[in-house]
Every structure is written in structure tokens, then in C-alpha cells.
Kinemage of the C-alpha trace (Angstrom):
@kinemage 1
@onewidth
@group {chain A} dominant
@subgroup {mainchain}
@vectorlist {calphas} color= white
{ca met a 1} P -14.759 7.845 -11.266
{ca lys a 2} L -12.893 5.855 -8.615
{ca ile a 3} L -11.990 8.036 -5.582
{ca met a 4} L -9.258 7.244 -2.914
{ca thr a 5} L -8.654 9.392 0.150
{ca cys a 6} L -5.116 10.543 0.600
{ca pro a 7} L -4.247 11.082 4.386
{ca ile a 8} L -2.725 14.364 3.584
{ca asn a 9} L -4.686 15.755 0.752
{ca gly a 10} L -8.338 14.183 1.054
{ca pro a 11} L -10.334 12.555 -1.650
{ca arg a 12} L -8.695 12.345 -5.270
{ca ala a 13} L -9.216 10.602 -8.484
{ca ile a 14} L -7.381 7.223 -8.434
{ca ser a 15} L -5.395 8.459 -11.381
{ca glu a 16} L -3.470 10.611 -9.122
{ca phe a 17} L -2.098 7.561 -7.350
{ca ser a 18} L 0.438 4.775 -7.900
{ca tyr a 19} L 0.437 1.321 -6.465
{ca gly a 20} L 3.654 0.562 -4.514
{ca gly a 21} L 3.086 -3.195 -3.586
{ca pro a 22} L 2.193 -5.128 -0.458
{ca val a 23} L 3.197 -4.065 2.972
{ca thr a 24} L 5.517 -6.752 3.920
{ca pro a 25} L 8.144 -6.933 6.716
{ca met a 26} L 11.655 -6.165 5.444
{ca pro a 27} L 14.288 -8.729 5.984
{ca asp a 28} L 17.214 -7.874 8.209
{ca pro a 29} L 19.874 -6.137 5.820
{ca thr a 30} L 22.829 -7.399 7.721
{ca ala a 31} L 21.696 -11.107 7.682
{ca ala a 32} L 19.520 -11.696 4.929
{ca asp a 33} L 21.094 -13.636 1.656
{ca asp a 34} L 20.317 -13.044 -1.892
{ca ala a 35} L 17.426 -15.513 -2.043
{ca thr a 36} L 15.567 -14.044 0.955
{ca trp a 37} L 16.006 -10.322 -0.784
{ca gly a 38} L 14.753 -12.200 -4.061
{ca asp a 39} L 11.763 -13.409 -2.405
{ca tyr a 40} L 10.836 -10.224 -0.391
{ca leu a 41} L 11.248 -7.898 -3.732
{ca tyr a 42} L 9.469 -10.325 -6.192
{ca ser a 43} L 7.123 -12.953 -4.652
{ca arg a 44} L 3.539 -12.143 -4.212
{ca asp a 45} L 0.816 -13.939 -2.859
{ca ser a 46} L -2.101 -12.228 -4.628
{ca val a 47} L -4.803 -13.953 -2.414
{ca pro a 48} L -8.266 -12.312 -2.850
{ca gly a 49} L -9.307 -10.414 0.518
{ca ile a 50} L -8.291 -7.515 2.672
{ca gln a 51} L -4.594 -6.389 1.907
{ca gln a 52} L -2.290 -3.544 3.321
{ca glu a 53} L -0.785 -1.938 0.270
{ca trp a 54} L 1.782 0.880 -0.255
{ca trp a 55} L 0.321 3.775 -2.275
{ca cys a 56} L 1.702 7.019 -3.430
{ca his a 57} L -0.400 10.176 -4.094
{ca leu a 58} L 1.771 11.434 -6.931
{ca pro a 59} L 1.298 15.201 -6.934
{ca ser a 60} L 2.312 15.455 -3.297
{ca thr a 61} L 4.842 12.284 -3.464
{ca thr a 62} L 3.020 11.171 -0.155
{ca trp a 63} L 3.195 7.546 0.659
{ca phe a 64} L 0.758 5.997 2.740
{ca ile a 65} L -0.778 2.605 3.760
{ca ala a 66} L -4.324 1.600 1.887
{ca glu a 67} L -6.322 -1.315 3.463
{ca arg a 68} L -8.127 -2.713 0.493
{ca asp a 69} L -10.556 -5.524 -0.317
{ca thr a 70} L -9.061 -6.884 -3.398
{ca gln a 71} L -11.933 -9.284 -3.693
{ca arg a 72} L -14.519 -6.225 -3.806
{ca asp a 73} L -12.082 -3.921 -5.205
{ca ile a 74} L -12.821 -1.353 -2.597
{ca val a 75} L -10.490 1.017 -0.233
{ca leu a 76} L -11.522 0.474 3.463
{ca ala a 77} L -9.090 2.740 5.137
{ca thr a 78} L -5.996 4.788 4.329
{ca tyr a 79} L -3.348 6.258 6.813
{ca leu a 80} L 0.346 7.283 7.123
{ca tyr a 81} L 2.856 4.654 8.138
{ca gly a 82} L 2.730 4.607 12.053
{ca his a 83} L -0.444 6.422 12.314
{ca gly a 84} L -2.959 3.811 12.373
{ca glu a 85} L -6.127 3.754 10.595
{ca ala a 86} L -7.824 6.665 9.109
{ca glu a 87} L -10.648 7.041 6.893
{ca ala a 88} L -11.572 5.371 3.627
């Protein structure tokens, strides 16, 4: 069974989590045009390697960032937004 560590609830089965997409900087809402918003919402690079991704622990609705190596399919670290790195 694959395990991911929720920064609040500790190690849990991967089935308790939902993927939320890559961490990307949001465009300025007051200046961005429709094309910029479309690119932000729907364009993905999908390059193998280390990615920062949004994940949610569904039972607690805790959103956090996971650093994941998509090439080796392993989680390197999980942490709450703005709190830096924690544990894998």
C-alpha cells in the first residue's frame, strides 16, 4: 500500500488523498486577460522529475504541498503552504 504523510494527520493510505494540480504562481486577477487565465488553469508541462503539487487529505480537508518525484513515483516531502519543507 502506498503511503503519503499528511502534515497534520501523519502517514495515511494514498486513497485518502486527492491531487489538486501543480503549484504555479497565480496571475494578477486585476490585470490578467482570458488567455492568461486559461493558460494558468489548463496548461500543464508534465515533465518527469521533482514537482511541487497541491494535495488534499480528504477526511480532514487539509490542503498541503507535496514535493514528488514523478519519474520515480515517490513523495520526497509534504508541508503546509508557507511552512517550508517537512517530512516525506
